[in-house]
C-alpha positions in Angstrom: -1.1 -1.4 14.4 2.5 -1.6 15.7 5.1 -3.7 13.8 5.4 -6.2 16.7 1.6 -6.6 16.6 1.7 -7.3 12.9 4.4 -10.0 13.4 2.4 -11.6 16.2 -0.7 -11.6 14.0 1.2 -13.1 11.1 2.6 -15.8 13.4 -1.0 -16.7 14.5 -2.0 -16.9 10.8 0.8 -19.3 10.1 -0.2 -21.4 13.1 -3.8 -21.5 11.9 -3.1 -21.6 8.2 -5.8 -24.3 7.5 -8.7 -22.1 8.5 -7.4 -19.3 6.2 -6.7 -21.7 3.4 -10.4 -22.8 3.5 -11.3 -19.1 2.7 -8.6 -19.0 0.0 -10.0 -22.2 -1.6 -13.5 -20.7 -1.5 -12.3 -17.5 -3.2 -10.3 -19.4 -5.9 -13.3 -21.6 -6.7 -15.4 -18.5 -7.1 -13.1 -16.8 -9.7 -11.2 -19.5 -11.5 -12.5 -22.5 -13.6 -11.6 -26.0 -12.3 -8.9 -24.9 -9.9 -6.7 -27.2 -7.8 -5.1 -25.7 -4.7 -2.0 -27.1 -3.0 0.2 -26.2 -0.1 3.9 -26.8 -0.1 7.1 -25.8 1.6 7.8 -25.6 5.3 4.1 -25.7 6.2 3.6 -29.2 4.7 6.9 -30.4 6.1 5.7 -29.4 9.5 8.6 -27.1 10.2 7.0 -23.7 9.7 7.8 -21.0 12.3 6.1 -17.7 13.1 8.2 -15.9 10.4 7.5 -18.5 7.7 5.2 -17.9 4.7 2.6 -20.3 3.6 3.2 -21.4 0.0 0.0 -21.9 -1.9 0.0 -23.3 -5.5 -3.2 -22.6 -7.5 -3.4 -24.4 -10.8 -6.1 -23.6 -13.4 -6.3 -23.1 -17.1 -8.1 -19.8 -16.2 -4.9 -18.3 -15.0 -4.1 -15.3 -17.3 -0.7 -15.1 -19.0 0.4 -11.6 -18.2 2.0 -10.5 -14.9 -0.4 -7.6 -14.3 -3.4 -9.8 -14.9 -2.0 -12.4 -12.6 -1.4 -9.8 -9.9 -5.1 -8.7 -10.3 -6.2 -12.4 -9.7 -4.0 -12.6 -6.6 -5.5 -9.3 -5.2 -9.0 -10.6 -5.9 -8.3 -13.8 -4.1 -6.9 -11.8 -1.1 -10.0 -9.5 -1.1 -12.5 -12.4 -1.3 -10.6 -14.3 1.4 -10.5 -11.1 3.6 -6.8 -11.5 4.1 -5.1 -8.5 5.8 -2.3 -6.7 3.8 0.4 -8.4 6.1 -0.8 -12.0 5.5 1.8 -14.8 5.2 0.3 -16.5 2.2 2.5 -16.7 -0.9 0.1 -17.3 -3.8 1.7 -19.1 -6.8 -0.5 -19.1 -9.9 0.1 -21.6 -12.6 -1.7 -22.8 -15.7 -1.8 -26.5 -16.4 1.6 -26.5 -18.2 3.3 -24.5 -15.5 1.7 -26.8 -12.9 3.6 -29.7 -14.5 6.9 -27.8 -13.7 5.8 -27.2 -10.1 4.9 -30.9 -9.7 8.3 -32.0 -11.0 10.2 -29.7 -8.7 8.2 -29.9 -5.4 8.3 -33.2 -3.6 5.7 -32.5 -0.9 2.4 -31.1 -2.1 -0.8 -31.3 -0.2 -4.0 -30.7 -2.2 -7.0 -28.9 -0.6 -10.6 -28.7 -1.8 
């Protein structure tokens, strides 16, 4: 796939983020206990452009502490969601305590089930 094709595909994914997010939520529910999934940033504000990412906050007490273990959770979510390697979704993993920090810093969060 050519670089321009990848950019065009990413742009389409940003435009249709809700359909991809449904797959992400399904994957998260499969691997983490009692998760809550939120979208924030330019996507929620309605000012996302083709080059934007889609910020996804995943809060669960099942989030591991270590960075390597967290990376494995992200990879598993990407695999189960069937996201391509060039996807625009920025997955932010947080346990309940870290979630409080996110909630205090981010003004516009939209929860998805």
